[in-house]
N, C-alpha and C positions, 0 to 999 in steps of 0.2 A: 475446522477453528483451531486457532492455537490461541491457549491459555499460558497466562504467566503470572505470577505477583513480585510485585516492588513495594518499595518502604518509601522510594523518593517522591517527594511531594509534587515537586516542579513536572517529574515528567506523569503522574498522574495529573496534572493540572490541562497536560499539553493534550492527553490522550481524550481528558473531557470536554475540553474544544473542541477538536477532532471529531466526537461524535457529535456533537450540538451542531455542529455548522454541517457535517456529512462530506466530511474531507478524508481523502485515507492517512493513516501513519504507519508512519515506518519502525519497527524496530530490530535491533541487533540483539540477539541474545546466542550467545559459546556458538561464533561465527557463522550463524544462519541468521542470513535478514528475510525479516516477513514485512511485505505490504500490504494493506487491507484496511476494511472498513470495522470502526471499532462497535463491537456489538453493543457487550456492557463495562462497566466500570463499578468491582462492589467494593465498600467498606466490609474488613473483618476486624470487630471492635476487641474482641475475646482477645487478640493478639496486642503486646507491646515491643517494642514497635508499631503502631497503628502500620497493617501490610491491605494491600490492595489488590483484589482478583480482574483484568485487565482480560477481556477477550475479547479476539482480533479475527474477524473473517477475511481469508486472504485473496487476494486479487490477482487475477491471472493478467501475466506478464504483457505488455503491449506489444503487437507485431512490427519490429520497425516497418516504413513507410516502403523500403527500397525493395521490399520482397512483395510489395503488394502492387504496384505499376510494374506494368514492363518497360521496356523502352521504345518508343515511337516507331515505327515504323516507315516514315517519311521516305527514306532512302529507296525504296523501292518503285515508288511513284514519280520521282525527280525526271525519271526522263519523260515521261510522257507531257510534263508540262515545254518541251523543248522543240 
């Protein structure tokens, strides 16, 4: 899990909407990009300005379609039709 703190209300709103709708969210922090589902958004009321702690469960990157499907082998059987 990836946890970070932020004071940006727009960013917090974006993560809450992603959590509510079950969508993935992407955060860029220190040159690292993390994409995943938002697990929690917690407000720390004791700090000024208000800070939120956001926890994201990283998602595995998708494998591209070109590696999953081999090229068709039609050319090997073309001679049988003539």
